[in-house]
C-alpha positions as CSV (number, residue, x, y, z in Angstrom):
1,M,-126.2,21.7,-47.5
2,Q,-129.3,23.3,-45.9
3,I,-129.6,20.7,-43.6
4,Q,-132.6,20.9,-42.0
5,P,-133.2,19.0,-37.9
6,I,-135.4,15.9,-37.6
7,F,-137.6,17.3,-34.7
8,N,-137.5,21.2,-34.0
9,K,-136.1,20.4,-29.6
10,P,-134.1,23.0,-28.5
11,K,-130.5,22.8,-27.5
12,G,-129.8,20.8,-24.5
13,S,-133.0,18.7,-25.5
14,P,-131.5,15.3,-27.1
15,I,-133.5,13.8,-29.0
16,I,-135.0,10.4,-27.9
17,I,-136.0,7.3,-29.8
18,A,-137.0,4.3,-28.4
19,G,-138.7,0.6,-28.8
20,P,-138.2,-2.5,-30.0
21,C,-135.2,-4.2,-32.3
22,S,-137.8,-5.9,-33.7
23,A,-142.2,-5.7,-34.3
24,E,-143.5,-9.4,-32.9
25,S,-146.8,-9.4,-32.4
26,E,-149.2,-6.2,-32.6
27,D,-149.5,-6.9,-29.3
28,Q,-146.3,-7.0,-28.4
29,V,-145.9,-4.2,-30.2
30,M,-148.9,-1.8,-28.5
31,D,-147.9,-2.8,-25.1
32,I,-144.7,-1.5,-25.6
33,A,-145.7,2.4,-27.4
34,R,-147.7,2.2,-24.6
35,Q,-145.4,2.2,-21.9
36,L,-143.4,4.5,-23.1
37,A,-146.2,7.0,-24.0
38,A,-146.9,7.3,-20.3
39,Q,-143.5,8.2,-19.8
40,G,-143.8,11.1,-21.8
41,Q,-139.7,11.6,-23.4
42,V,-139.8,9.2,-26.2
43,D,-140.0,11.6,-29.2
44,L,-140.2,8.3,-31.9
45,Y,-140.9,4.9,-31.7
46,R,-139.1,2.5,-33.9
47,A,-139.2,-0.7,-35.0
48,G,-137.8,-3.0,-37.3
49,I,-140.0,-4.7,-39.8
50,W,-137.7,-5.7,-42.4
51,K,-134.7,-6.8,-40.6
52,P,-131.1,-7.5,-43.0
53,R,-129.7,-11.3,-41.3
54,T,-126.1,-12.3,-41.6
55,R,-127.5,-15.4,-42.3
56,P,-129.9,-17.4,-43.5
57,N,-133.2,-19.1,-41.4
58,S,-132.6,-15.8,-39.3
59,F,-136.3,-13.8,-37.6
60,E,-136.4,-11.2,-40.9
61,G,-139.1,-9.2,-39.4
62,V,-142.5,-10.0,-40.0
63,G,-142.2,-7.8,-42.9
64,V,-145.9,-5.6,-44.2
65,I,-147.8,-6.3,-41.7
66,G,-145.8,-4.6,-38.8
67,L,-146.5,-1.4,-40.9
68,K,-150.1,-2.0,-39.8
69,W,-148.9,-2.1,-36.2
70,L,-146.7,1.1,-36.1
71,K,-150.1,3.3,-38.1
72,R,-151.9,2.2,-34.9
73,V,-149.5,3.3,-32.7
74,K,-149.9,6.6,-32.9
75,E,-153.3,6.8,-33.9
76,E,-153.7,5.2,-29.8
77,T,-150.4,7.1,-28.0
78,G,-149.6,10.0,-30.1
79,L,-145.8,8.3,-30.8
80,K,-144.7,9.0,-34.1
81,V,-142.6,6.5,-35.3
82,C,-140.1,5.2,-37.8
83,T,-138.5,2.1,-39.3
84,E,-136.3,0.9,-41.1
85,V,-135.8,0.7,-45.0
86,A,-133.5,-0.9,-47.8
87,N,-135.0,-0.7,-50.8
88,R,-137.4,1.0,-52.8
89,N,-140.3,-1.4,-52.2
90,H,-140.0,-0.5,-48.2
91,V,-140.5,2.9,-49.1
92,F,-143.0,2.9,-50.9
93,E,-145.0,1.3,-48.1
94,A,-143.5,2.7,-45.4
95,I,-144.9,5.9,-47.2
96,K,-148.6,4.0,-47.9
97,H,-148.6,3.4,-44.0
98,Q,-148.0,6.9,-42.7
99,I,-144.5,6.1,-41.4
100,D,-143.2,9.5,-40.4
101,V,-139.5,9.1,-40.4
102,L,-137.4,6.5,-42.0
103,W,-133.8,5.3,-41.0
104,I,-131.4,3.4,-43.8
105,G,-129.4,0.8,-42.1
106,A,-125.2,0.3,-41.5
107,R,-126.1,-2.7,-43.5
108,T,-127.4,-0.8,-46.1
109,T,-125.9,2.3,-46.2
110,V,-122.6,0.5,-47.8
111,S,-124.2,-0.2,-51.1
112,P,-124.2,2.8,-53.4
113,F,-126.6,1.5,-55.6
114,A,-129.4,1.2,-52.8
115,V,-128.6,3.5,-51.7
116,Q,-129.5,5.3,-54.8
117,E,-132.3,3.1,-55.3
118,I,-133.9,4.2,-52.4
119,A,-132.7,7.9,-52.9
120,D,-134.5,8.0,-55.8
121,A,-138.5,6.7,-54.1
122,L,-138.2,9.5,-51.9
123,E,-138.1,12.0,-54.8
124,G,-140.7,14.3,-55.0
125,T,-141.6,13.6,-50.3
126,D,-140.5,15.7,-47.5
127,I,-140.3,12.8,-45.4
128,P,-137.0,13.2,-43.2
129,V,-134.9,10.5,-42.9
130,M,-131.9,9.4,-40.7
131,I,-128.6,7.6,-41.4
132,K,-126.9,4.6,-40.0
133,N,-123.0,4.3,-40.0
134,P,-121.7,1.2,-43.1
135,I,-120.6,-0.5,-41.3
136,N,-116.9,-0.7,-41.5
137,P,-115.7,2.4,-40.3
138,D,-115.9,4.1,-43.8
139,L,-116.1,7.9,-43.9
140,G,-117.3,8.2,-47.2
141,L,-119.7,5.8,-47.8
142,W,-121.6,7.3,-45.0
143,V,-121.0,10.5,-46.5
144,G,-121.9,9.7,-50.1
145,A,-125.4,8.5,-48.5
146,L,-125.9,11.6,-47.2
147,E,-125.4,13.7,-50.5
148,R,-127.2,10.7,-52.0
149,M,-130.7,11.8,-50.4
150,Y,-130.1,15.9,-49.9
151,K,-129.8,15.3,-54.0
152,A,-133.2,13.5,-54.2
153,G,-134.5,16.7,-52.4
154,I,-134.6,15.4,-48.2
155,T,-133.3,18.4,-46.0
156,K,-134.2,16.8,-42.5
157,I,-131.6,14.5,-42.8
158,A,-129.8,13.3,-39.1
159,M,-127.2,10.4,-38.8
160,I,-126.7,7.8,-36.9
161,H,-123.6,6.2,-34.6
162,R,-124.0,2.6,-34.4
163,G,-120.7,2.1,-34.1
164,F,-117.9,-0.5,-36.8
165,S,-117.6,-4.1,-36.9
166,S,-114.0,-5.0,-36.0
167,F,-112.1,-8.3,-35.5
168,G,-110.9,-9.8,-32.4
169,N,-112.3,-10.0,-29.4
170,S,-113.9,-6.4,-27.6
171,D,-115.5,-4.9,-24.8
172,F,-117.8,-3.1,-27.8
173,R,-120.1,-5.4,-30.2
174,N,-119.3,-2.3,-32.8
175,E,-116.4,-0.6,-31.5
176,P,-117.6,2.9,-31.5
177,R,-114.7,4.9,-33.1
178,W,-116.2,7.9,-31.7
179,Q,-113.7,9.9,-33.6
180,M,-115.7,9.3,-37.1
181,P,-118.9,11.1,-35.9
182,I,-116.9,13.8,-34.6
183,D,-115.5,14.5,-37.8
184,I,-119.3,14.4,-39.4
185,M,-120.2,16.5,-36.8
186,R,-117.3,18.8,-37.7
187,R,-117.9,19.6,-41.3
188,F,-122.0,19.2,-41.4
189,P,-122.3,21.3,-38.0
190,D,-126.3,21.3,-38.8
191,L,-126.4,17.6,-38.8
192,E,-127.7,15.8,-35.9
193,M,-125.8,13.5,-35.2
194,I,-127.7,10.5,-33.0
195,C,-126.5,7.4,-30.5
196,D,-127.6,3.7,-30.8
197,N,-126.2,2.8,-28.2
198,S,-127.9,-0.8,-28.1
199,H,-125.7,-2.1,-31.3
200,I,-122.5,0.1,-30.2
201,C,-122.8,-2.3,-26.5
202,G,-124.7,-5.2,-27.4
203,R,-125.1,-6.0,-23.5
204,R,-127.4,-4.2,-21.7
205,D,-125.1,-3.2,-18.1
206,T,-123.1,-0.9,-20.1
207,L,-125.7,0.7,-22.5
208,H,-125.6,4.3,-20.1
209,A,-122.2,4.7,-20.5
210,V,-121.5,4.6,-24.2
211,A,-125.0,7.1,-23.3
212,Q,-123.7,9.6,-21.1
213,K,-120.6,9.7,-23.5
214,A,-122.3,10.5,-26.0
215,M,-124.2,13.0,-24.5
216,D,-120.4,14.3,-24.0
217,L,-119.5,14.7,-27.1
218,N,-122.6,17.1,-28.5
219,F,-124.5,14.3,-29.3
220,D,-128.3,15.1,-30.6
221,G,-129.8,12.2,-29.8
222,L,-130.5,8.6,-28.2
223,M,-131.2,5.0,-30.2
224,T,-131.8,2.7,-27.3
225,E,-133.7,-0.3,-27.9
226,T,-136.7,-2.0,-25.8
227,H,-138.3,-4.5,-25.1
228,N,-141.5,-5.6,-22.7
229,D,-139.7,-9.2,-22.0
230,P,-135.6,-8.1,-23.0
231,D,-134.4,-12.2,-23.2
232,K,-137.5,-12.9,-24.9
233,A,-136.7,-11.4,-27.7
234,W,-136.6,-12.3,-31.7
235,S,-133.7,-10.6,-32.3
236,D,-130.8,-8.9,-30.5
237,A,-132.3,-10.0,-26.9
238,M,-129.0,-9.4,-24.9
239,Q,-128.7,-5.4,-25.8
240,Q,-132.5,-4.5,-25.3
241,I,-134.0,-2.6,-21.5
242,T,-137.7,-2.1,-20.8
243,P,-139.5,0.9,-20.9
244,S,-138.8,1.5,-17.2
245,V,-135.4,0.9,-16.7
246,F,-134.9,2.6,-19.9
247,K,-137.0,5.7,-18.8
248,E,-134.0,5.1,-15.4
249,L,-131.0,5.7,-18.2
250,V,-132.9,8.8,-19.8
251,D,-133.4,10.7,-16.5
252,S,-130.1,9.5,-15.1
253,L,-127.9,11.7,-17.9
254,I,-125.9,13.8,-17.0
255,I,-127.0,17.1,-20.4
256,R,-124.0,19.2,-20.7
257,T,-124.8,23.2,-21.9
258,R,-123.0,22.8,-24.7
259,E,-121.9,27.5,-24.6
260,T,-122.0,29.7,-21.7
261,E,-121.3,33.3,-21.8
262,D,-119.3,33.1,-18.3
263,V,-117.0,35.3,-18.7
264,Q,-114.3,33.7,-16.2
265,F,-114.7,30.0,-18.0
266,L,-113.9,31.1,-21.0
267,E,-111.1,33.1,-20.5
268,N,-110.1,29.5,-18.4
269,L,-110.8,27.8,-21.3
270,D,-108.3,29.5,-23.8
271,G,-105.7,30.2,-21.4
272,L,-105.8,26.0,-22.1
273,R,-106.0,25.9,-25.2
274,Q,-103.1,28.1,-25.8
275,Q,-101.3,25.6,-23.8
276,I,-102.7,22.5,-26.1
277,N,-101.5,24.9,-29.0
278,V,-98.4,24.9,-27.7
279,I,-97.5,21.4,-27.5
280,D,-99.7,20.4,-30.5
281,N,-97.1,22.7,-32.5
282,Q,-94.0,20.6,-30.5
283,L,-95.8,17.3,-31.6
284,L,-95.8,18.2,-35.1
285,D,-92.5,20.0,-34.4
286,L,-90.5,15.8,-33.2
287,L,-92.4,14.5,-36.2
288,G,-91.0,16.4,-38.6
289,E,-87.4,15.4,-36.7
290,R,-88.1,12.0,-36.6
291,M,-88.8,11.6,-40.1
292,S,-85.9,13.3,-40.8
293,L,-84.0,10.5,-39.3
294,A,-86.7,7.6,-40.7
295,K,-85.8,9.4,-44.3
296,D,-82.3,9.3,-43.6
297,I,-82.3,5.7,-42.6
298,G,-84.1,4.9,-45.6
299,V,-80.7,5.9,-47.5
300,Y,-78.1,4.4,-45.6
301,K,-80.3,0.7,-46.1
302,K,-80.7,1.6,-50.0
303,N,-76.9,2.0,-49.6
304,N,-76.4,-1.3,-48.2
305,N,-79.0,-3.1,-49.4
306,I,-81.4,-3.6,-46.5
307,S,-84.9,-4.2,-46.8
308,I,-87.2,-1.2,-45.2
309,L,-89.3,-3.5,-42.8
310,Q,-87.8,-4.7,-39.7
311,P,-90.5,-6.0,-37.8
312,S,-88.1,-7.5,-34.8
313,R,-87.4,-3.3,-34.1
314,W,-90.9,-2.3,-35.1
315,N,-92.2,-5.0,-32.3
316,E,-90.0,-3.8,-29.9
317,I,-90.4,0.0,-30.1
318,L,-94.7,-0.6,-30.4
319,N,-94.6,-2.9,-26.5
320,K,-91.8,-0.9,-24.7
321,S,-93.8,2.3,-25.1
322,I,-97.2,0.2,-24.7
323,A,-95.8,-0.8,-21.3
324,K,-94.9,3.2,-20.8
325,G,-97.8,4.5,-22.3
326,A,-99.9,3.1,-19.7
327,D,-97.3,5.0,-16.7
328,K,-98.6,7.5,-18.0
329,G,-102.3,7.0,-18.4
330,L,-102.9,6.6,-21.9
331,S,-103.4,3.6,-23.4
332,S,-102.7,0.9,-24.9
333,Q,-105.4,1.1,-27.9
334,F,-104.1,4.5,-28.9
335,I,-100.4,4.1,-28.1
336,S,-101.2,1.0,-30.9
337,V,-103.2,3.3,-33.2
338,F,-100.4,6.2,-33.0
339,L,-96.9,4.8,-33.2
340,K,-99.1,2.3,-35.9
341,A,-99.1,6.0,-38.2
342,I,-96.1,7.4,-37.3
343,H,-94.5,4.0,-38.5
344,E,-96.6,3.8,-41.4
345,E,-95.4,7.5,-42.4
346,S,-91.5,6.7,-41.4
347,I,-91.6,3.4,-44.2
348,N,-93.1,6.0,-46.4
349,H,-90.3,8.2,-46.5
350,Q,-87.8,5.5,-46.8
351,E,-90.0,3.7,-49.9
352,K,-89.8,6.9,-52.0
353,V,-85.9,7.3,-51.4
354,M,-85.5,3.7,-51.8
355,R,-87.3,4.3,-55.5
356,D,-85.4,7.8,-56.2
């Protein structure tokens, strides 16, 4: 794929996207835009015109009239503008109103039919498109949306990481699962990755920390929801911040250098990486030995007609390992995910023994 950037910005200069979750009124849209434009930092002004809500009777956006407000933002402030589209008609209306960039939301990315409809509507245009990750951590759906856009002739494409839904208690509105966007970045090194810290956090006090982590991971940009009166916002009030607070957030970000020619640094880094390679090889050897023992246990269970899964034993291993991992500075989440993967592989080996 020959993917082009949505903005021709120099390396080390992140794409900055800001604006309200929802366009509520012309005055609101213009007030926020003027404040952001005066800062001279924003590359793209965002505002939701159509809002896909989880339940009916919620505010679902002002509709087409909001596109006229965004067009006025362009004319009066010089800011480029973007909005979310979810179907063919949205695309046609956005193009008619000279919207500069479109994005596909998380609820739309999950539906190949909807993504294809948007791709068909965009065929023959060169408008840049940003694609948010699907609600659930499905890498195939995310990549599939990218492929559908590219197949339609769209080459200016970026991905937006907005986190993933999860069940149970969490510090995040949507779990970041950073490895997912990292996998995308590894597979498509020319593809720009933007962090939507607003939807990951769901609240204001953690916005900076998530934004900084994205910069530390070499993300290409940031999308943050800003509002002139966040507490009274018609949607997602808890995660929006004022333009002045947003300026403070951007100004305080540390932008890391991606590459260096410092010989001493590179030599030291290579030495540390070689040590990691040695440890990784040792881990793989140990995991191979563990799976060999799992097979032996499977044979023993089969000969004695014992079921594979022993819940009490598994709980004991998990609890002890989480406690021991904490002593070594390893999070309970990491230990749990790591051991569950090992346990699942062990069961697979034992199931094969049972079938033979």
